C-alpha atoms as a printed R data frame, in Angstrom:
    type eleno elety resid chain resno       x       y       z
1   ATOM     1    CA   MET     A     1  67.882 181.521 135.637
2   ATOM     2    CA   ASN     A     2  68.634 178.109 134.244
3   ATOM     3    CA   TRP     A     3  71.167 176.293 136.359
4   ATOM     4    CA   PRO     A     4  73.435 173.723 134.742
5   ATOM     5    CA   ARG     A     5  72.288 170.137 135.297
6   ATOM     6    CA   LEU     A     6  74.557 168.095 137.553
7   ATOM     7    CA   ASN     A     7  75.315 164.394 137.073
8   ATOM     8    CA   THR     A     8  74.559 162.872 140.486
9   ATOM     9    CA   ARG     A     9  75.385 159.270 139.565
10  ATOM    10    CA   PRO     A    10  78.459 157.903 141.339
11  ATOM    11    CA   ALA     A    11  81.509 157.388 139.238
12  ATOM    12    CA   ILE     A    12  81.992 153.814 138.051
13  ATOM    13    CA   ARG     A    13  85.333 152.366 139.050
14  ATOM    14    CA   ARG     A    14  86.526 149.711 136.684
15  ATOM    15    CA   ARG     A    15  88.106 146.819 138.518
16  ATOM    16    CA   ARG     A    16  91.418 145.808 137.074
17  ATOM    17    CA   SER     A    17  91.950 142.078 136.951
18  ATOM    18    CA   TRP     A    18  95.087 141.151 138.826
19  ATOM    19    CA   GLN     A    19  97.693 139.364 136.797
20  ATOM    20    CA   PRO     A    20 100.760 137.752 138.337
21  ATOM    21    CA   ASN     A    21 104.121 138.979 137.114
22  ATOM    22    CA   LEU     A    22 106.061 137.003 134.560
23  ATOM    23    CA   GLU     A    23 109.765 136.318 134.318
24  ATOM    24    CA   GLU     A    24 111.887 134.562 131.751
25  ATOM    25    CA   VAL     A    25 113.753 131.342 132.582
26  ATOM    26    CA   GLU     A    26 115.739 129.625 129.835
27  ATOM    27    CA   GLY     A    27 113.640 131.282 127.118
28  ATOM    28    CA   ARG     A    28 110.254 130.495 128.713
29  ATOM    29    CA   GLN     A    29 107.803 132.856 130.391
30  ATOM    30    CA   LEU     A    30 107.193 131.696 133.984
31  ATOM    31    CA   LEU     A    31 104.918 133.239 136.562
32  ATOM    32    CA   SER     A    32 107.100 134.909 139.172
33  ATOM    33    CA   ALA     A    33 105.623 132.649 141.872
34  ATOM    34    CA   ILE     A    34 106.422 129.589 139.757
35  ATOM    35    CA   GLY     A    35 109.918 130.924 139.137
36  ATOM    36    CA   ALA     A    36 110.410 131.323 142.871
37  ATOM    37    CA   GLU     A    37 109.164 127.775 143.459
38  ATOM    38    CA   HIS     A    38 111.513 126.519 140.746
39  ATOM    39    CA   ALA     A    39 114.396 128.248 142.491
40  ATOM    40    CA   ALA     A    40 113.307 126.790 145.844
41  ATOM    41    CA   THR     A    41 113.406 123.241 144.437
42  ATOM    42    CA   ALA     A    42 117.178 123.582 144.350
43  ATOM    43    CA   HIS     A    43 116.948 123.012 148.091
44  ATOM    44    CA   ALA     A    44 114.331 120.225 148.024
45  ATOM    45    CA   ALA     A    45 114.791 116.497 147.435
46  ATOM    46    CA   ASP     A    46 112.668 113.493 146.515
47  ATOM    47    CA   ALA     A    47 112.494 110.090 148.255
48  ATOM    48    CA   TYR     A    48 115.882 109.108 146.824
49  ATOM    49    CA   GLY     A    49 117.609 112.363 147.717
50  ATOM    50    CA   LYS     A    50 117.517 113.695 144.160
51  ATOM    51    CA   VAL     A    51 117.471 117.501 144.070
52  ATOM    52    CA   GLY     A    52 114.067 118.780 142.951
53  ATOM    53    CA   GLN     A    53 115.416 121.284 140.451
54  ATOM    54    CA   GLN     A    54 117.492 118.560 138.822
55  ATOM    55    CA   LEU     A    55 114.388 116.407 138.571
56  ATOM    56    CA   LEU     A    56 112.301 119.158 136.970
57  ATOM    57    CA   ARG     A    57 115.085 120.194 134.582
58  ATOM    58    CA   ALA     A    58 114.338 122.919 132.015
59  ATOM    59    CA   PRO     A    59 110.911 124.509 131.418
60  ATOM    60    CA   THR     A    60 109.057 123.251 128.334
61  ATOM    61    CA   SER     A    61 106.144 125.687 128.251
62  ATOM    62    CA   ASP     A    62 105.249 129.265 128.899
63  ATOM    63    CA   ALA     A    63 102.789 130.007 131.701
64  ATOM    64    CA   MET     A    64  99.388 128.529 130.784
65  ATOM    65    CA   ASN     A    65  96.044 127.601 132.264
66  ATOM    66    CA   VAL     A    66  95.635 124.179 133.881
67  ATOM    67    CA   PRO     A    67  93.026 122.333 131.809
68  ATOM    68    CA   GLY     A    68  89.911 121.623 133.852
69  ATOM    69    CA   VAL     A    69  91.069 123.477 136.986
70  ATOM    70    CA   ALA     A    70  89.700 127.008 136.907
71  ATOM    71    CA   GLY     A    71  91.923 129.824 138.144
72  ATOM    72    CA   THR     A    72  95.080 127.712 138.163
73  ATOM    73    CA   ARG     A    73  98.201 128.311 136.089
74  ATOM    74    CA   MET     A    74 101.180 126.109 135.395
75  ATOM    75    CA   ASN     A    75 104.504 125.718 133.697
76  ATOM    76    CA   THR     A    76 105.645 122.331 132.480
77  ATOM    77    CA   PHE     A    77 109.233 121.151 132.731
78  ATOM    78    CA   GLN     A    78 111.137 118.299 131.132
79  ATOM    79    CA   SER     A    79 110.312 116.015 134.053
80  ATOM    80    CA   GLY     A    80 107.447 117.598 135.937
81  ATOM    81    CA   ALA     A    81 105.383 120.724 136.392
82  ATOM    82    CA   ILE     A    82 104.766 123.570 138.821
83  ATOM    83    CA   HIS     A    83 101.165 124.637 139.446
84  ATOM    84    CA   TRP     A    84 100.006 127.917 140.952
85  ATOM    85    CA   SER     A    85  96.734 129.464 142.083
86  ATOM    86    CA   PRO     A    86  96.051 132.553 144.231
87  ATOM    87    CA   THR     A    87  94.723 130.384 147.071
88  ATOM    88    CA   THR     A    88  97.246 127.527 147.019
89  ATOM    89    CA   GLY     A    89 100.450 129.188 145.913
90  ATOM    90    CA   ALA     A    90 103.028 127.430 143.731
91  ATOM    91    CA   HIS     A    91 103.935 123.756 144.188
92  ATOM    92    CA   ALA     A    92 106.074 121.324 142.209
93  ATOM    93    CA   LEU     A    93 105.057 117.912 140.927
94  ATOM    94    CA   TYR     A    94 107.816 115.590 139.744
95  ATOM    95    CA   ALA     A    95 107.086 113.139 136.920
96  ATOM    96    CA   VAL     A    96 109.912 110.711 137.659
97  ATOM    97    CA   TYR     A    97 110.693 108.192 140.419
98  ATOM    98    CA   GLY     A    98 107.571 108.637 142.563
99  ATOM    99    CA   ALA     A    99 105.464 109.452 139.490
100 ATOM   100    CA   ILE     A   100 103.089 111.606 141.562
101 ATOM   101    CA   GLY     A   101 103.073 114.178 138.784
102 ATOM   102    CA   ALA     A   102 102.290 111.514 136.181
103 ATOM   103    CA   GLU     A   103  99.451 110.194 138.363
104 ATOM   104    CA   TYR     A   104  98.041 113.706 138.718
105 ATOM   105    CA   ALA     A   105  98.110 114.125 134.946
106 ATOM   106    CA   ALA     A   106  96.400 110.737 134.490
107 ATOM   107    CA   THR     A   107  93.447 111.847 136.629
108 ATOM   108    CA   ALA     A   108  92.410 114.085 133.741
109 ATOM   109    CA   TYR     A   109  91.168 110.869 132.096
110 ATOM   110    CA   GLU     A   110  89.433 109.387 135.158
111 ATOM   111    CA   THR     A   111  85.939 110.123 136.471
112 ATOM   112    CA   ASP     A   112  84.178 109.507 139.768
113 ATOM   113    CA   TYR     A   113  80.821 107.766 140.324
114 ATOM   114    CA   TYR     A   114  78.934 110.833 139.106
115 ATOM   115    CA   GLY     A   115  81.062 111.354 135.999
116 ATOM   116    CA   THR     A   116  83.102 114.275 137.351
117 ATOM   117    CA   VAL     A   117  86.694 114.363 136.129
118 ATOM   118    CA   VAL     A   118  89.014 113.458 139.022
119 ATOM   119    CA   HIS     A   119  91.515 116.139 137.989
120 ATOM   120    CA   GLN     A   120  88.813 118.736 138.639
121 ATOM   121    CA   ILE     A   121  87.996 117.173 142.011
122 ATOM   122    CA   LEU     A   122  91.645 117.324 143.089
123 ATOM   123    CA   GLY     A   123  92.129 120.905 141.959
124 ATOM   124    CA   ALA     A   124  95.525 122.525 142.487
125 ATOM   125    CA   PRO     A   125  98.331 121.089 144.637
126 ATOM   126    CA   THR     A   126  98.538 122.501 148.155
127 ATOM   127    CA   SER     A   127 101.968 121.108 149.023
128 ATOM   128    CA   ASP     A   128 105.239 120.199 147.442
129 ATOM   129    CA   GLU     A   129 106.181 116.523 147.408
130 ATOM   130    CA   MET     A   130 106.920 115.514 150.985
131 ATOM   131    CA   ASP     A   131 107.415 112.519 153.248
132 ATOM   132    CA   VAL     A   132 104.278 110.715 154.406
133 ATOM   133    CA   PRO     A   133 104.203 111.290 158.175
134 ATOM   134    CA   GLY     A   134 104.787 108.045 160.027
135 ATOM   135    CA   VAL     A   135 105.420 105.919 156.908
136 ATOM   136    CA   ALA     A   136 109.096 105.462 156.083
137 ATOM   137    CA   GLY     A   137 110.043 105.700 152.406
138 ATOM   138    CA   ALA     A   138 106.645 106.982 151.243
139 ATOM   139    CA   ARG     A   139 105.965 110.353 149.603
140 ATOM   140    CA   MET     A   140 102.861 112.415 148.943
141 ATOM   141    CA   ASN     A   141 101.398 115.614 147.529
142 ATOM   142    CA   THR     A   142  98.226 117.126 148.912
143 ATOM   143    CA   PHE     A   143  95.663 118.852 146.695
144 ATOM   144    CA   GLN     A   144  92.579 120.977 147.259
145 ATOM   145    CA   GLY     A   145  90.361 117.902 146.971
146 ATOM   146    CA   GLY     A   146  92.535 114.938 147.885
147 ATOM   147    CA   ALA     A   147  96.046 113.504 147.942
148 ATOM   148    CA   ILE     A   148  98.365 111.311 145.912
149 ATOM   149    CA   TYR     A   149 100.563 108.825 147.768
150 ATOM   150    CA   TRP     A   150 103.595 106.967 146.462
151 ATOM   151    CA   SER     A   151 106.013 104.315 147.686
152 ATOM   152    CA   PRO     A   152 108.359 101.950 145.829
153 ATOM   153    CA   ALA     A   153 106.115  98.983 146.741
154 ATOM   154    CA   THR     A   154 102.725 100.504 145.938
155 ATOM   155    CA   GLY     A   155 103.317 103.052 143.179
156 ATOM   156    CA   ALA     A   156 101.414 106.324 142.965
157 ATOM   157    CA   HIS     A   157  97.651 106.376 143.684
158 ATOM   158    CA   VAL     A   158  95.077 109.064 144.291
159 ATOM   159    CA   VAL     A   159  92.590 109.208 147.194
160 ATOM   160    CA   TYR     A   160  89.708 111.682 147.251
161 ATOM   161    CA   GLY     A   161  86.002 112.164 147.928
162 ATOM   162    CA   ALA     A   162  84.054 110.156 150.510
163 ATOM   163    CA   ILE     A   163  86.618 107.348 150.417
164 ATOM   164    CA   GLY     A   164  89.359 109.868 151.102
165 ATOM   165    CA   GLY     A   165  87.305 111.397 153.921
166 ATOM   166    CA   LEU     A   166  86.919 108.058 155.709
167 ATOM   167    CA   TYR     A   167  90.571 107.186 155.052
168 ATOM   168    CA   ASN     A   168  91.727 110.439 156.646
169 ATOM   169    CA   SER     A   169  89.387 110.033 159.625
170 ATOM   170    CA   MET     A   170  90.909 106.610 160.295
171 ATOM   171    CA   GLY     A   171  94.450 107.976 160.299
172 ATOM   172    CA   GLY     A   172  95.238 107.623 156.611
173 ATOM   173    CA   PRO     A   173  98.476 105.755 155.865
174 ATOM   174    CA   THR     A   174  99.158 105.183 159.571
175 ATOM   175    CA   SER     A   175  95.890 103.230 159.986
176 ATOM   176    CA   TYR     A   176  95.669  99.477 159.430
177 ATOM   177    CA   LEU     A   177  94.833 100.253 155.787
178 ATOM   178    CA   GLY     A   178  98.315 101.600 155.037
179 ATOM   179    CA   LEU     A   179  99.012 103.141 151.629
180 ATOM   180    CA   PRO     A   180  96.654 102.908 148.636
181 ATOM   181    CA   THR     A   181  97.491 100.202 146.116
182 ATOM   182    CA   SER     A   182  94.889 101.218 143.506
183 ATOM   183    CA   ASP     A   183  93.061 104.274 142.289
184 ATOM   184    CA   GLU     A   184  89.345 104.514 143.037
185 ATOM   185    CA   GLN     A   185  87.486 102.179 140.686
186 ATOM   186    CA   GLY     A   186  83.928 101.286 139.834
187 ATOM   187    CA   ILE     A   187  81.960  98.347 141.244
188 ATOM   188    CA   PRO     A   188  78.246  97.603 140.738
189 ATOM   189    CA   GLY     A   189  76.389 100.442 142.432
190 ATOM   190    CA   GLY     A   190  79.455 102.126 143.901
191 ATOM   191    CA   ARG     A   191  83.219 102.561 144.101
192 ATOM   192    CA   GLU     A   192  86.197 101.020 145.892
193 ATOM   193    CA   THR     A   193  89.863 101.736 146.598
194 ATOM   194    CA   TYR     A   194  92.358  99.052 147.641
195 ATOM   195    CA   PHE     A   195  95.008  99.615 150.315
196 ATOM   196    CA   GLN     A   196  97.850  97.532 151.713
197 ATOM   197    CA   GLY     A   197  95.695  96.346 154.610
198 ATOM   198    CA   GLY     A   198  92.228  96.198 153.073
199 ATOM   199    CA   LYS     A   199  89.901  98.406 151.083
200 ATOM   200    CA   ILE     A   200  87.227 101.079 151.366
201 ATOM   201    CA   LEU     A   201  83.871 100.505 149.679
202 ATOM   202    CA   TRP     A   202  81.391 103.286 148.898
203 ATOM   203    CA   ASN     A   203  77.890 103.557 147.501
204 ATOM   204    CA   PRO     A   204  75.469 106.496 147.492
205 ATOM   205    CA   GLN     A   205  72.972 104.706 149.751
206 ATOM   206    CA   ASN     A   206  75.284 103.756 152.627
207 ATOM   207    CA   GLY     A   207  78.374 105.917 152.184
208 ATOM   208    CA   ALA     A   208  81.902 104.638 152.767
209 ATOM   209    CA   ARG     A   209  82.932 101.637 154.869
210 ATOM   210    CA   ALA     A   210  86.345 100.154 155.496
211 ATOM   211    CA   VAL     A   211  87.088  96.440 155.153
212 ATOM   212    CA   GLN     A   212  90.212  95.052 156.797
213 ATOM   213    CA   ALA     A   213  92.167  92.364 154.978
214 ATOM   214    CA   VAL     A   214  91.670  88.958 156.610
215 ATOM   215    CA   SER     A   215  93.037  85.441 156.142
216 ATOM   216    CA   SER     A   216  89.681  83.686 156.614
217 ATOM   217    CA   MET     A   217  85.931  84.323 156.661
218 ATOM   218    CA   THR     A   218  83.236  82.208 158.326
219 ATOM   219    CA   PHE     A   219  79.547  82.153 157.401
220 ATOM   220    CA   ASP     A   220  76.994  80.432 159.686
221 ATOM   221    CA   THR     A   221  73.389  79.949 158.579
222 ATOM   222    CA   GLY     A   222  72.009  79.465 162.077
223 ATOM   223    CA   TYR     A   223  69.145  77.017 162.501
224 ATOM   224    CA   ILE     A   224  67.293  76.228 159.251
225 ATOM   225    CA   THR     A   225  63.589  75.318 159.098
226 ATOM   226    CA   PHE     A   226  61.202  74.828 156.183
227 ATOM   227    CA   ASP     A   227  57.740  76.190 155.451
228 ATOM   228    CA   ASN     A   228  54.457  74.251 155.260
229 ATOM   229    CA   GLY     A   229  55.252  72.090 158.252
230 ATOM   230    CA   VAL     A   230  58.047  70.101 156.599
231 ATOM   231    CA   PRO     A   231  59.607  68.209 159.558
232 ATOM   232    CA   VAL     A   232  63.231  68.921 158.633
233 ATOM   233    CA   GLY     A   233  65.729  71.178 160.393
234 ATOM   234    CA   GLY     A   234  69.452  71.765 160.465
235 ATOM   235    CA   SER     A   235  72.318  74.207 159.979
236 ATOM   236    CA   ALA     A   236  75.471  74.775 157.929
237 ATOM   237    CA   GLU     A   237  78.767  76.601 158.267
238 ATOM   238    CA   LEU     A   238  81.317  77.602 155.642
239 ATOM   239    CA   THR     A   239  84.848  78.863 156.295
240 ATOM   240    CA   ALA     A   240  86.895  80.152 153.361
241 ATOM   241    CA   TYR     A   241  90.625  80.914 153.483
242 ATOM   242    CA   VAL     A   242  92.931  83.314 151.666
243 ATOM   243    CA   ASP     A   243  94.861  80.444 150.033
244 ATOM   244    CA   GLY     A   244  91.672  79.231 148.298
245 ATOM   245    CA   SER     A   245  90.899  76.401 150.714
246 ATOM   246    CA   TYR     A   246  87.496  75.950 152.332
247 ATOM   247    CA   HIS     A   247  85.715  73.878 154.987
248 ATOM   248    CA   PHE     A   248  81.981  73.270 154.410
249 ATOM   249    CA   THR     A   249  80.025  71.438 157.138
250 ATOM   250    CA   GLY     A   250  76.356  70.928 157.912
251 ATOM   251    CA   HIS     A   251  73.562  68.779 159.270
252 ATOM   252    CA   PHE     A   252  69.914  68.104 158.389
253 ATOM   253    CA   HIS     A   253  67.521  65.844 160.344
254 ATOM   254    CA   ASP     A   254  64.193  64.369 159.220
255 ATOM   255    CA   SER     A   255  61.747  63.879 162.107
256 ATOM   256    CA   GLY     A   256  58.689  62.990 159.989
257 ATOM   257    CA   LEU     A   257  57.154  60.054 158.168
258 ATOM   258    CA   PRO     A   258  58.240  60.672 154.545
259 ATOM   259    CA   SER     A   259  61.803  60.695 153.296
260 ATOM   260    CA   TYR     A   260  63.365  63.831 151.820
261 ATOM   261    CA   ASN     A   261  66.148  64.838 149.532
262 ATOM   262    CA   ASP     A   262  67.772  68.087 150.581
263 ATOM   263    CA   SER     A   263  69.881  70.775 148.945
264 ATOM   264    CA   LEU     A   264  71.600  73.854 150.310
265 ATOM   265    CA   VAL     A   265  73.477  76.683 148.596
266 ATOM   266    CA   ILE     A   266  75.639  79.292 150.318
267 ATOM   267    CA   GLY     A   267  76.451  82.185 147.994
268 ATOM   268    CA   LEU     A   268  79.202  84.786 148.516
269 ATOM   269    CA   VAL     A   269  78.776  87.906 146.357
270 ATOM   270    CA   SER     A   270  81.922  90.011 145.960
271 ATOM   271    CA   PRO     A   271  81.656  93.805 145.629
272 ATOM   272    CA   SER     A   272  82.589  93.468 141.938
273 ATOM   273    CA   GLY     A   273  79.575  91.217 141.326
274 ATOM   274    CA   VAL     A   274  81.119  87.721 141.288
275 ATOM   275    CA   LEU     A   275  78.960  85.044 142.949
276 ATOM   276    CA   TYR     A   276  80.819  82.117 144.539
277 ATOM   277    CA   THR     A   277  78.458  79.192 145.243
278 ATOM   278    CA   PHE     A   278  78.956  76.309 147.677
279 ATOM   279    CA   VAL     A   279  76.383  73.562 147.080
280 ATOM   280    CA   HIS     A   280  75.348  70.498 149.080
281 ATOM   281    CA   THR     A   281  72.818  67.803 148.183
282 ATOM   282    CA   GLY     A   282  71.847  64.817 150.337
283 ATOM   283    CA   HIS     A   283  69.108  62.442 151.512
284 ATOM   284    CA   MET     A   284  67.289  61.736 154.805
285 ATOM   285    CA   ALA     A   285  65.198  58.633 155.524
286 ATOM   286    CA   GLY     A   286  61.793  59.059 157.141
287 ATOM   287    CA   THR     A   287  59.784  56.559 159.195
288 ATOM   288    CA   PHE     A   288  58.642  54.680 156.077
289 ATOM   289    CA   GLU     A   289  62.222  54.085 154.882
290 ATOM   290    CA   SER     A   290  65.091  52.276 156.486
291 ATOM   291    CA   GLY     A   291  68.251  54.305 156.798
292 ATOM   292    CA   SER     A   292  69.569  57.338 158.600
293 ATOM   293    CA   ARG     A   293  67.295  60.234 159.374
294 ATOM   294    CA   ASP     A   294  70.384  62.473 159.339
295 ATOM   295    CA   ASP     A   295  72.289  64.034 156.488
296 ATOM   296    CA   ASN     A   296  75.687  65.174 157.719
297 ATOM   297    CA   TRP     A   297  78.484  66.531 155.591
298 ATOM   298    CA   ASP     A   298  82.030  67.730 156.245
299 ATOM   299    CA   VAL     A   299  83.902  68.707 153.090
300 ATOM   300    CA   SER     A   300  87.277  70.410 152.673
301 ATOM   301    CA   GLY     A   301  89.064  71.386 149.495
302 ATOM   302    CA   THR     A   302  90.883  74.089 147.574
303 ATOM   303    CA   ASN     A   303  89.808  76.096 144.553
304 ATOM   304    CA   PRO     A   304  92.212  78.419 142.680
305 ATOM   305    CA   ALA     A   305  89.366  80.801 141.772
306 ATOM   306    CA   LEU     A   306  88.744  81.469 145.444
307 ATOM   307    CA   ALA     A   307  92.385  82.372 146.055
308 ATOM   308    CA   ALA     A   308  92.609  84.515 142.917
309 ATOM   309    CA   GLY     A   309  89.520  86.527 143.862
310 ATOM   310    CA   TRP     A   310  90.177  86.785 147.592
311 ATOM   311    CA   ALA     A   311  90.946  90.522 147.771
312 ATOM   312    CA   ASP     A   312  87.767  91.235 145.822
313 ATOM   313    CA   LEU     A   313  85.753  88.836 147.986
314 ATOM   314    CA   GLU     A   314  86.643  90.541 151.274
315 ATOM   315    CA   GLY     A   315  83.692  92.591 152.447
316 ATOM   316    CA   CYS     A   316  81.292  90.381 150.471
317 ATOM   317    CA   ARG     A   317  77.562  89.976 150.997
318 ATOM   318    CA   TRP     A   318  76.397  86.425 151.570
319 ATOM   319    CA   TYR     A   319  73.149  84.491 151.341
320 ATOM   320    CA   TRP     A   320  71.875  80.953 151.771
321 ATOM   321    CA   SER     A   321  68.921  79.069 150.378
322 ATOM   322    CA   ALA     A   322  67.731  75.527 151.181
323 ATOM   323    CA   SER     A   323  65.131  73.125 149.799
324 ATOM   324    CA   THR     A   324  63.729  69.613 150.335
325 ATOM   325    CA   SER     A   325  64.496  68.879 146.709
326 ATOM   326    CA   ALA     A   326  67.588  67.479 145.015
327 ATOM   327    CA   ASP     A   327  67.516  70.242 142.383
328 ATOM   328    CA   TRP     A   328  69.752  73.040 143.650
329 ATOM   329    CA   ASN     A   329  69.766  75.203 140.493
330 ATOM   330    CA   PRO     A   330  66.635  77.147 141.561
331 ATOM   331    CA   LEU     A   331  68.393  77.982 144.824
332 ATOM   332    CA   ILE     A   332  71.206  79.718 142.949
333 ATOM   333    CA   GLY     A   333  68.577  81.618 140.965
334 ATOM   334    CA   GLN     A   334  66.952  82.762 144.219
335 ATOM   335    CA   ILE     A   335  70.280  84.029 145.543
336 ATOM   336    CA   GLU     A   336  70.984  85.883 142.299
337 ATOM   337    CA   GLN     A   337  67.583  87.537 142.470
338 ATOM   338    CA   VAL     A   338  68.071  88.694 146.060
339 ATOM   339    CA   ALA     A   339  71.697  89.736 145.533
340 ATOM   340    CA   GLY     A   340  70.930  92.076 142.639
341 ATOM   341    CA   THR     A   341  73.753  92.647 140.169
342 ATOM   342    CA   VAL     A   342  75.663  89.392 139.594
343 ATOM   343    CA   LEU     A   343  78.118  89.568 136.696
344 ATOM   344    CA   SER     A   344  79.467  86.011 136.871
345 ATOM   345    CA   VAL     A   345  79.062  82.811 138.873
346 ATOM   346    CA   VAL     A   346  81.880  80.598 140.163
347 ATOM   347    CA   SER     A   347  80.723  77.163 141.380
348 ATOM   348    CA   ILE     A   348  83.176  76.065 144.058
349 ATOM   349    CA   VAL     A   349  81.995  72.714 145.385
350 ATOM   350    CA   VAL     A   350  79.150  70.224 145.239
351 ATOM   351    CA   ALA     A   351  79.153  68.102 148.400
């Protein structure tokens, strides 16, 4: 007898993709979750007490994908947007007053150090606009990959990535850094973000480091000697101030028979690649020449370029180079070579 052949393969169950429900609001198709968030904004307010729903106003789009943020949907409104994803839920971004929504939209045209679009790094919002804890008058939205902060004094700025990680570990806006005053921006070999009380620098070799804003910086060469048995020694110290003033002092002594000219350059290299040079040239008499064996200098002054670039200069690298020659130009070349990327040179003083 021939028995009928049985199909022993398990039945294939086709998985139905889940789609959120839609509802109509003022002639536009909104996701139900976005509609609920829109309704909830009637009971929310911005930094000035404006009702959220009045800020958003009427919808201007049907439900659509968020460009560059996979799995996220949105509806735009006359003055903002509401974003939704299965993992973050629905959250409103206002495009007026605090301009957090406008800043979020602008990140679609910004990239990080590796060329990744910042909008993709941030992902979907994970909160509605809210007060910044511990900072009166400031507002913020959190996102999957960062946050946007706003205040009347600083505007709206985004913080994310390694800079955002260090910022958060320090206490964020309640740390000495305060609120961000710039978006993350490129510098030679890395990135930086400015804050009210300083900045955070980052590069792929060393990671992120915070630099506190200061009113002065002092650079001390320590004791200086020369090769090949040249009998000259000395030291120098430079103090620069936030108002552009400086105090440049030093001393060289000749303890040998011949006389020497001397030159010294102290170079400050800002993170953006600007080299500020402080130059001294002088003369010391040896045994065979009458005159002082010492070359002492004490110079003070003010330079507008120093004041204008102060915020950039904070956290600078610095170098010095000295020679028993009156020609100091090669010394600047040596500093440039050691410093790496130097985009421009500002000569502050020749003493």
